[in-house]
N, CA, C and O atoms as CSV, one atom per row, in Angstrom:
chain,resi,resn,atom,element,x,y,z
A,1,MET,N,N,58.549,-54.976,31.510
A,1,MET,CA,C,58.749,-54.265,30.266
A,1,MET,C,C,58.872,-52.778,30.557
A,1,MET,O,O,58.094,-52.224,31.335
A,2,ALA,N,N,59.823,-52.152,29.949
A,2,ALA,CA,C,60.011,-50.727,30.106
A,2,ALA,C,C,58.888,-49.989,29.381
A,2,ALA,O,O,58.421,-50.417,28.325
A,3,ALA,N,N,58.474,-48.896,29.959
A,3,ALA,CA,C,57.414,-48.103,29.333
A,3,ALA,C,C,57.945,-47.482,28.053
A,3,ALA,O,O,59.023,-46.888,28.056
A,4,PRO,N,N,57.205,-47.611,26.956
A,4,PRO,CA,C,57.671,-47.048,25.699
A,4,PRO,C,C,57.667,-45.526,25.745
A,4,PRO,O,O,56.753,-44.914,26.297
A,5,ARG,N,N,58.689,-44.927,25.164
A,5,ARG,CA,C,58.780,-43.470,25.118
A,5,ARG,C,C,58.117,-42.995,23.840
A,5,ARG,O,O,58.607,-43.260,22.743
A,6,GLY,N,N,57.005,-42.294,23.983
A,6,GLY,CA,C,56.285,-41.816,22.807
A,6,GLY,C,C,55.394,-42.901,22.230
A,6,GLY,O,O,55.583,-44.090,22.484
A,7,ALA,N,N,54.447,-42.476,21.470
A,7,ALA,CA,C,53.492,-43.412,20.880
A,7,ALA,C,C,54.065,-44.077,19.639
A,7,ALA,O,O,54.915,-43.513,18.950
A,8,VAL,N,N,53.596,-45.262,19.372
A,8,VAL,CA,C,53.967,-45.964,18.145
A,8,VAL,C,C,52.976,-45.545,17.073
A,8,VAL,O,O,51.768,-45.733,17.219
A,9,VAL,N,N,53.496,-44.976,15.995
A,9,VAL,CA,C,52.649,-44.515,14.901
A,9,VAL,C,C,52.971,-45.361,13.671
A,9,VAL,O,O,54.070,-45.283,13.122
A,10,LEU,N,N,52.012,-46.161,13.251
A,10,LEU,CA,C,52.202,-47.079,12.132
A,10,LEU,C,C,51.736,-46.488,10.809
A,10,LEU,O,O,51.449,-47.226,9.866
A,11,LYS,N,N,51.659,-45.172,10.732
A,11,LYS,CA,C,51.126,-44.478,9.563
A,11,LYS,C,C,51.853,-44.860,8.267
A,11,LYS,O,O,51.216,-45.010,7.224
A,12,THR,N,N,53.157,-45.015,8.324
A,12,THR,CA,C,53.944,-45.302,7.126
A,12,THR,C,C,54.222,-46.788,6.934
A,12,THR,O,O,54.933,-47.176,6.006
A,13,VAL,N,N,53.656,-47.629,7.818
A,13,VAL,CA,C,53.912,-49.071,7.768
A,13,VAL,C,C,52.790,-49.768,7.011
A,13,VAL,O,O,51.611,-49.529,7.270
A,14,LYS,N,N,53.168,-50.631,6.075
A,14,LYS,CA,C,52.199,-51.403,5.310
A,14,LYS,C,C,51.952,-52.753,5.982
A,14,LYS,O,O,50.809,-53.195,6.096
A,15,LYS,N,N,53.033,-53.406,6.426
A,15,LYS,CA,C,52.921,-54.747,6.993
A,15,LYS,C,C,54.007,-54.940,8.039
A,15,LYS,O,O,55.149,-54.522,7.845
A,16,LEU,N,N,53.648,-55.576,9.151
A,16,LEU,CA,C,54.592,-55.832,10.226
A,16,LEU,C,C,54.436,-57.300,10.625
A,16,LEU,O,O,53.382,-57.700,11.118
A,17,VAL,N,N,55.473,-58.094,10.416
A,17,VAL,CA,C,55.432,-59.526,10.727
A,17,VAL,C,C,56.405,-59.796,11.869
A,17,VAL,O,O,57.592,-59.480,11.778
A,18,VAL,N,N,55.889,-60.382,12.940
A,18,VAL,CA,C,56.708,-60.764,14.086
A,18,VAL,C,C,56.731,-62.290,14.115
A,18,VAL,O,O,55.702,-62.937,14.309
A,19,GLN,N,N,57.927,-62.854,13.919
A,19,GLN,CA,C,58.072,-64.309,13.821
A,19,GLN,C,C,58.915,-64.808,14.989
A,19,GLN,O,O,60.004,-64.292,15.237
A,20,PHE,N,N,58.406,-65.826,15.716
A,20,PHE,CA,C,59.174,-66.366,16.838
A,20,PHE,C,C,58.705,-67.766,17.202
A,20,PHE,O,O,57.598,-68.178,16.854
A,21,CYS,N,N,59.564,-68.485,17.907
A,21,CYS,CA,C,59.241,-69.790,18.469
A,21,CYS,C,C,59.011,-69.570,19.960
A,21,CYS,O,O,59.940,-69.163,20.658
A,22,PRO,N,N,57.818,-69.822,20.471
A,22,PRO,CA,C,57.504,-69.488,21.859
A,22,PRO,C,C,58.273,-70.309,22.891
A,22,PRO,O,O,58.287,-69.953,24.069
A,23,PHE,N,N,58.906,-71.386,22.474
A,23,PHE,CA,C,59.587,-72.257,23.413
A,23,PHE,C,C,61.067,-71.921,23.579
A,23,PHE,O,O,61.770,-72.577,24.347
A,24,GLU,N,N,61.538,-70.907,22.868
A,24,GLU,CA,C,62.929,-70.474,23.001
A,24,GLU,C,C,63.044,-69.475,24.157
A,24,GLU,O,O,62.063,-68.839,24.541
A,25,SER,N,N,64.238,-69.350,24.696
A,25,SER,CA,C,64.444,-68.473,25.859
A,25,SER,C,C,64.634,-67.006,25.481
A,25,SER,O,O,64.553,-66.140,26.352
A,26,ASN,N,N,64.883,-66.706,24.215
A,26,ASN,CA,C,65.211,-65.335,23.795
A,26,ASN,C,C,64.051,-64.611,23.120
A,26,ASN,O,O,64.287,-63.747,22.275
A,27,VAL,N,N,62.815,-64.933,23.463
A,27,VAL,CA,C,61.676,-64.319,22.769
A,27,VAL,C,C,60.923,-63.291,23.597
A,27,VAL,O,O,59.936,-62.726,23.128
A,28,ARG,N,N,61.365,-63.044,24.802
A,28,ARG,CA,C,60.627,-62.103,25.658
A,28,ARG,C,C,60.516,-60.721,25.014
A,28,ARG,O,O,59.433,-60.136,24.978
A,29,SER,N,N,61.618,-60.209,24.514
A,29,SER,CA,C,61.602,-58.849,23.955
A,29,SER,C,C,60.707,-58.753,22.724
A,29,SER,O,O,60.013,-57.753,22.542
A,30,VAL,N,N,60.716,-59.778,21.882
A,30,VAL,CA,C,59.883,-59.735,20.668
A,30,VAL,C,C,58.399,-59.854,21.037
A,30,VAL,O,O,57.547,-59.277,20.362
A,31,ARG,N,N,58.093,-60.583,22.081
A,31,ARG,CA,C,56.701,-60.680,22.528
A,31,ARG,C,C,56.238,-59.357,23.123
A,31,ARG,O,O,55.090,-58.958,22.931
A,32,GLU,N,N,57.131,-58.667,23.851
A,32,GLU,CA,C,56.801,-57.346,24.391
A,32,GLU,C,C,56.595,-56.345,23.256
A,32,GLU,O,O,55.680,-55.523,23.306
A,33,PHE,N,N,57.451,-56.416,22.229
A,33,PHE,CA,C,57.319,-55.556,21.057
A,33,PHE,C,C,55.961,-55.786,20.395
A,33,PHE,O,O,55.264,-54.831,20.054
A,34,LEU,N,N,55.590,-57.049,20.216
A,34,LEU,CA,C,54.305,-57.391,19.603
A,34,LEU,C,C,53.143,-56.863,20.435
A,34,LEU,O,O,52.147,-56.398,19.881
A,35,ALA,N,N,53.259,-56.928,21.751
A,35,ALA,CA,C,52.199,-56.416,22.621
A,35,ALA,C,C,52.009,-54.920,22.442
A,35,ALA,O,O,50.881,-54.431,22.493
A,36,VAL,N,N,53.100,-54.182,22.233
A,36,VAL,CA,C,53.005,-52.727,22.076
A,36,VAL,C,C,52.426,-52.363,20.709
A,36,VAL,O,O,51.515,-51.539,20.626
A,37,VAL,N,N,52.947,-52.973,19.630
A,37,VAL,CA,C,52.455,-52.595,18.295
A,37,VAL,C,C,51.075,-53.185,18.007
A,37,VAL,O,O,50.405,-52.761,17.065
A,38,GLY,N,N,50.652,-54.149,18.802
A,38,GLY,CA,C,49.342,-54.750,18.610
A,38,GLY,C,C,48.230,-54.093,19.402
A,38,GLY,O,O,47.077,-54.515,19.312
A,39,THR,N,N,48.555,-53.062,20.182
A,39,THR,CA,C,47.521,-52.386,20.967
A,39,THR,C,C,46.541,-51.656,20.044
A,39,THR,O,O,46.864,-51.324,18.904
A,40,GLU,N,N,45.371,-51.423,20.556
A,40,GLU,CA,C,44.340,-50.728,19.783
A,40,GLU,C,C,44.798,-49.314,19.424
A,40,GLU,O,O,44.512,-48.826,18.331
A,41,LYS,N,N,45.505,-48.662,20.341
A,41,LYS,CA,C,45.980,-47.299,20.098
A,41,LYS,C,C,46.973,-47.270,18.935
A,41,LYS,O,O,46.882,-46.407,18.061
A,42,ALA,N,N,47.910,-48.200,18.924
A,42,ALA,CA,C,48.898,-48.249,17.836
A,42,ALA,C,C,48.228,-48.650,16.523
A,42,ALA,O,O,48.512,-48.063,15.479
A,43,ARG,N,N,47.353,-49.633,16.566
A,43,ARG,CA,C,46.689,-50.105,15.349
A,43,ARG,C,C,45.787,-49.042,14.758
A,43,ARG,O,O,45.582,-49.014,13.544
A,44,SER,N,N,45.237,-48.156,15.599
A,44,SER,CA,C,44.331,-47.115,15.099
A,44,SER,C,C,45.071,-46.043,14.303
A,44,SER,O,O,44.432,-45.252,13.609
A,45,THR,N,N,46.411,-45.997,14.385
A,45,THR,CA,C,47.165,-45.002,13.615
A,45,THR,C,C,47.234,-45.360,12.142
A,45,THR,O,O,47.555,-44.506,11.315
A,46,ASN,N,N,46.937,-46.615,11.796
A,46,ASN,CA,C,46.888,-47.040,10.396
A,46,ASN,C,C,46.021,-48.289,10.305
A,46,ASN,O,O,46.478,-49.393,10.600
A,47,ALA,N,N,44.779,-48.110,9.900
A,47,ALA,CA,C,43.850,-49.233,9.822
A,47,ALA,C,C,44.236,-50.228,8.732
A,47,ALA,O,O,43.809,-51.382,8.780
A,48,ASN,N,N,45.034,-49.807,7.750
A,48,ASN,CA,C,45.430,-50.685,6.651
A,48,ASN,C,C,46.705,-51.468,6.934
A,48,ASN,O,O,47.110,-52.299,6.122
A,49,CYS,N,N,47.334,-51.220,8.059
A,49,CYS,CA,C,48.580,-51.908,8.409
A,49,CYS,C,C,48.259,-53.313,8.925
A,49,CYS,O,O,47.442,-53.487,9.830
A,50,GLU,N,N,48.918,-54.303,8.332
A,50,GLU,CA,C,48.754,-55.681,8.782
A,50,GLU,C,C,49.791,-55.965,9.864
A,50,GLU,O,O,50.987,-55.797,9.629
A,51,VAL,N,N,49.346,-56.393,11.047
A,51,VAL,CA,C,50.245,-56.836,12.104
A,51,VAL,C,C,50.038,-58.328,12.244
A,51,VAL,O,O,48.971,-58.784,12.658
A,52,ILE,N,N,51.075,-59.093,11.893
A,52,ILE,CA,C,50.967,-60.551,11.842
A,52,ILE,C,C,51.934,-61.172,12.840
A,52,ILE,O,O,53.125,-60.859,12.842
A,53,ALA,N,N,51.419,-62.047,13.680
A,53,ALA,CA,C,52.258,-62.828,14.586
A,53,ALA,C,C,52.416,-64.211,13.971
A,53,ALA,O,O,51.446,-64.959,13.845
A,54,ASP,N,N,53.630,-64.540,13.594
A,54,ASP,CA,C,53.930,-65.827,12.965
A,54,ASP,C,C,54.629,-66.703,14.006
A,54,ASP,O,O,55.846,-66.634,14.173
A,55,VAL,N,N,53.843,-67.527,14.701
A,55,VAL,CA,C,54.369,-68.378,15.761
A,55,VAL,C,C,54.743,-69.720,15.158
A,55,VAL,O,O,53.910,-70.409,14.569
A,56,LYS,N,N,56.015,-70.079,15.314
A,56,LYS,CA,C,56.525,-71.315,14.727
A,56,LYS,C,C,57.104,-72.198,15.822
A,56,LYS,O,O,57.499,-71.709,16.880
A,57,HIS,N,N,57.150,-73.477,15.567
A,57,HIS,CA,C,57.790,-74.406,16.499
A,57,HIS,C,C,58.951,-75.077,15.773
A,57,HIS,O,O,58.954,-76.285,15.539
A,58,ASP,N,N,59.952,-74.237,15.418
A,58,ASP,CA,C,61.089,-74.757,14.652
A,58,ASP,C,C,62.424,-74.285,15.218
A,58,ASP,O,O,63.454,-74.386,14.552
A,59,ARG,N,N,62.406,-73.769,16.447
A,59,ARG,CA,C,63.610,-73.302,17.146
A,59,ARG,C,C,64.314,-72.165,16.408
A,59,ARG,O,O,65.515,-71.962,16.581
A,60,SER,N,N,63.572,-71.429,15.591
A,60,SER,CA,C,64.158,-70.315,14.844
A,60,SER,C,C,64.313,-69.092,15.745
A,60,SER,O,O,63.623,-68.952,16.755
A,61,ASP,N,N,65.230,-68.217,15.358
A,61,ASP,CA,C,65.437,-66.973,16.089
A,61,ASP,C,C,64.284,-66.022,15.814
A,61,ASP,O,O,63.707,-66.046,14.727
A,62,PRO,N,N,63.942,-65.182,16.791
A,62,PRO,CA,C,62.862,-64.208,16.584
A,62,PRO,C,C,63.273,-63.120,15.594
A,62,PRO,O,O,64.393,-62.611,15.633
A,63,ILE,N,N,62.344,-62.781,14.710
A,63,ILE,CA,C,62.590,-61.775,13.676
A,63,ILE,C,C,61.388,-60.844,13.581
A,63,ILE,O,O,60.240,-61.282,13.649
A,64,VAL,N,N,61.669,-59.555,13.424
A,64,VAL,CA,C,60.633,-58.561,13.164
A,64,VAL,C,C,60.899,-58.022,11.763
A,64,VAL,O,O,61.967,-57.473,11.494
A,65,ASP,N,N,59.927,-58.182,10.878
A,65,ASP,CA,C,60.052,-57.759,9.481
A,65,ASP,C,C,59.000,-56.685,9.207
A,65,ASP,O,O,57.800,-56.959,9.207
A,66,VAL,N,N,59.466,-55.475,8.978
A,66,VAL,CA,C,58.568,-54.336,8.742
A,66,VAL,C,C,58.662,-53.932,7.280
A,66,VAL,O,O,59.756,-53.693,6.769
A,67,THR,N,N,57.513,-53.852,6.598
A,67,THR,CA,C,57.457,-53.368,5.222
A,67,THR,C,C,56.737,-52.024,5.238
A,67,THR,O,O,55.608,-51.916,5.717
A,68,PHE,N,N,57.400,-51.011,4.710
A,68,PHE,CA,C,56.832,-49.672,4.692
A,68,PHE,C,C,56.031,-49.458,3.418
A,68,PHE,O,O,56.146,-50.235,2.469
A,69,ALA,N,N,55.220,-48.409,3.394
A,69,ALA,CA,C,54.351,-48.113,2.263
A,69,ALA,C,C,55.138,-47.858,0.981
A,69,ALA,O,O,54.637,-48.114,-0.114
A,70,ASP,N,N,56.369,-47.356,1.107
A,70,ASP,CA,C,57.187,-47.090,-0.079
A,70,ASP,C,C,57.954,-48.324,-0.558
A,70,ASP,O,O,58.733,-48.239,-1.506
A,71,GLY,N,N,57.738,-49.466,0.091
A,71,GLY,CA,C,58.368,-50.718,-0.332
A,71,GLY,C,C,59.640,-51.065,0.411
A,71,GLY,O,O,60.123,-52.193,0.306
A,72,GLU,N,N,60.196,-50.128,1.160
A,72,GLU,CA,C,61.415,-50.405,1.922
A,72,GLU,C,C,61.102,-51.361,3.074
A,72,GLU,O,O,60.000,-51.358,3.621
A,73,ARG,N,N,62.096,-52.177,3.430
A,73,ARG,CA,C,61.910,-53.144,4.521
A,73,ARG,C,C,62.925,-52.896,5.626
A,73,ARG,O,O,64.051,-52.466,5.373
A,74,LEU,N,N,62.513,-53.169,6.833
A,74,LEU,CA,C,63.376,-53.132,8.006
A,74,LEU,C,C,63.258,-54.500,8.660
A,74,LEU,O,O,62.183,-54.879,9.125
A,75,VAL,N,N,64.365,-55.242,8.696
A,75,VAL,CA,C,64.361,-56.570,9.296
A,75,VAL,C,C,65.240,-56.516,10.537
A,75,VAL,O,O,66.425,-56.194,10.457
A,76,MET,N,N,64.651,-56.833,11.681
A,76,MET,CA,C,65.391,-56.828,12.942
A,76,MET,C,C,65.493,-58.253,13.465
A,76,MET,O,O,64.479,-58.912,13.694
A,77,LYS,N,N,66.707,-58.718,13.649
A,77,LYS,CA,C,66.938,-60.018,14.272
A,77,LYS,C,C,66.899,-59.773,15.776
A,77,LYS,O,O,67.827,-59.206,16.354
A,78,ALA,N,N,65.813,-60.210,16.393
A,78,ALA,CA,C,65.470,-59.771,17.742
A,78,ALA,C,C,66.059,-60.613,18.863
A,78,ALA,O,O,65.771,-60.350,20.031
A,79,ALA,N,N,66.864,-61.604,18.556
A,79,ALA,CA,C,67.392,-62.481,19.600
A,79,ALA,C,C,68.196,-61.720,20.645
A,79,ALA,O,O,68.145,-62.060,21.827
A,80,ASN,N,N,68.938,-60.696,20.228
A,80,ASN,CA,C,69.794,-59.955,21.152
A,80,ASN,C,C,69.397,-58.494,21.291
A,80,ASN,O,O,70.202,-57.669,21.724
A,81,LEU,N,N,68.158,-58.166,20.926
A,81,LEU,CA,C,67.666,-56.795,21.039
A,81,LEU,C,C,66.598,-56.719,22.123
A,81,LEU,O,O,65.862,-57.680,22.348
A,82,SER,N,N,66.519,-55.579,22.788
A,82,SER,CA,C,65.442,-55.381,23.758
A,82,SER,C,C,64.223,-54.814,23.026
A,82,SER,O,O,64.339,-54.311,21.909
A,83,SER,N,N,63.076,-54.900,23.656
A,83,SER,CA,C,61.864,-54.360,23.037
A,83,SER,C,C,61.991,-52.849,22.863
A,83,SER,O,O,61.486,-52.294,21.887
A,84,THR,N,N,62.659,-52.183,23.796
A,84,THR,CA,C,62.861,-50.737,23.701
A,84,THR,C,C,63.715,-50.387,22.495
A,84,THR,O,O,63.432,-49.408,21.805
A,85,GLU,N,N,64.751,-51.165,22.230
A,85,GLU,CA,C,65.608,-50.912,21.072
A,85,GLU,C,C,64.838,-51.101,19.770
A,85,GLU,O,O,64.988,-50.312,18.837
A,86,MET,N,N,64.016,-52.145,19.704
A,86,MET,CA,C,63.235,-52.384,18.485
A,86,MET,C,C,62.194,-51.294,18.265
A,86,MET,O,O,61.997,-50.837,17.139
A,87,LEU,N,N,61.525,-50.876,19.344
A,87,LEU,CA,C,60.526,-49.808,19.224
A,87,LEU,C,C,61.180,-48.491,18.824
A,87,LEU,O,O,60.617,-47.727,18.040
A,88,SER,N,N,62.350,-48.231,19.352
A,88,SER,CA,C,63.077,-47.019,19.010
A,88,SER,C,C,63.469,-47.018,17.531
A,88,SER,O,O,63.332,-46.002,16.849
A,89,ALA,N,N,63.955,-48.158,17.040
A,89,ALA,CA,C,64.334,-48.268,15.628
A,89,ALA,C,C,63.112,-48.072,14.730
A,89,ALA,O,O,63.194,-47.386,13.712
A,90,LEU,N,N,61.985,-48.671,15.102
A,90,LEU,CA,C,60.758,-48.527,14.314
A,90,LEU,C,C,60.286,-47.079,14.319
A,90,LEU,O,O,59.935,-46.534,13.273
A,91,ARG,N,N,60.277,-46.456,15.496
A,91,ARG,CA,C,59.844,-45.056,15.598
A,91,ARG,C,C,60.705,-44.132,14.758
A,91,ARG,O,O,60.190,-43.277,14.038
A,92,SER,N,N,62.031,-44.304,14.850
A,92,SER,CA,C,62.909,-43.395,14.105
A,92,SER,C,C,62.741,-43.570,12.603
A,92,SER,O,O,62.767,-42.585,11.866
A,93,ARG,N,N,62.569,-44.796,12.136
A,93,ARG,CA,C,62.367,-45.032,10.700
A,93,ARG,C,C,61.025,-44.467,10.253
A,93,ARG,O,O,60.923,-43.910,9.160
A,94,CYS,N,N,59.999,-44.604,11.080
A,94,CYS,CA,C,58.686,-44.051,10.738
A,94,CYS,C,C,58.739,-42.526,10.682
A,94,CYS,O,O,58.109,-41.918,9.817
A,95,LEU,N,N,59.483,-41.903,11.595
A,95,LEU,CA,C,59.621,-40.440,11.576
A,95,LEU,C,C,60.337,-39.964,10.318
A,95,LEU,O,O,59.986,-38.929,9.752
A,96,GLU,N,N,61.348,-40.726,9.880
A,96,GLU,CA,C,62.067,-40.371,8.654
A,96,GLU,C,C,61.146,-40.384,7.444
A,96,GLU,O,O,61.308,-39.574,6.531
A,97,LYS,N,N,60.192,-41.289,7.432
A,97,LYS,CA,C,59.337,-41.485,6.266
A,97,LYS,C,C,58.081,-40.621,6.269
A,97,LYS,O,O,57.422,-40.502,5.237
A,98,ASP,N,N,57.736,-40.017,7.398
A,98,ASP,CA,C,56.510,-39.234,7.496
A,98,ASP,C,C,56.844,-37.750,7.608
A,98,ASP,O,O,57.265,-37.302,8.674
A,99,PRO,N,N,56.667,-36.970,6.532
A,99,PRO,CA,C,57.001,-35.550,6.566
A,99,PRO,C,C,56.180,-34.759,7.585
A,99,PRO,O,O,56.684,-33.794,8.160
A,100,GLN,N,N,54.928,-35.148,7.818
A,100,GLN,CA,C,54.098,-34.445,8.789
A,100,GLN,C,C,54.632,-34.658,10.198
A,100,GLN,O,O,54.597,-33.737,11.014
A,101,ALA,N,N,55.123,-35.848,10.496
A,101,ALA,CA,C,55.668,-36.124,11.825
A,101,ALA,C,C,56.948,-35.328,12.058
A,101,ALA,O,O,57.217,-34.898,13.180
A,102,LYS,N,N,57.740,-35.129,10.995
A,102,LYS,CA,C,58.963,-34.336,11.113
A,102,LYS,C,C,58.633,-32.898,11.499
A,102,LYS,O,O,59.291,-32.306,12.354
A,103,GLU,N,N,57.599,-32.342,10.852
A,103,GLU,CA,C,57.191,-30.978,11.137
A,103,GLU,C,C,56.693,-30.849,12.567
A,103,GLU,O,O,56.985,-29.867,13.249
A,104,GLY,N,N,55.936,-31.852,13.019
A,104,GLY,CA,C,55.408,-31.841,14.394
A,104,GLY,C,C,56.507,-31.970,15.422
A,104,GLY,O,O,56.404,-31.392,16.504
A,105,ALA,N,N,57.562,-32.715,15.114
A,105,ALA,CA,C,58.671,-32.904,16.043
A,105,ALA,C,C,59.509,-31.640,16.163
A,105,ALA,O,O,60.107,-31.396,17.211
A,106,LYS,N,N,59.562,-30.831,15.108
A,106,LYS,CA,C,60.354,-29.601,15.128
A,106,LYS,C,C,59.705,-28.524,15.973
A,106,LYS,O,O,60.398,-27.664,16.518
A,107,MET,N,N,58.389,-28.556,16.090
A,107,MET,CA,C,57.667,-27.500,16.822
A,107,MET,C,C,57.897,-27.587,18.290
A,107,MET,O,O,57.364,-26.776,19.048
């Protein structure tokens, strides 16, 4: 797994659901993504954020469903995405939604 660039800040995230079938060949990236957002450091950025791993045995494609505090959703079909791409998309969306993070990034 590639080292993530920058910390994952779940401050603006209300709920994060990672859904996958562990027996499929295309779930490595989604499992790596789950490992990063499930760390104690990432979880400590928002104690109210629910991180749910929905493991199914139905041959379904891996999906990451993020619900933000303002009600907006980000759904990533992870079958053809790398963990770095998913983390980058999550980080950029979180930065857009957090005015304090924008100010910190400008400095």
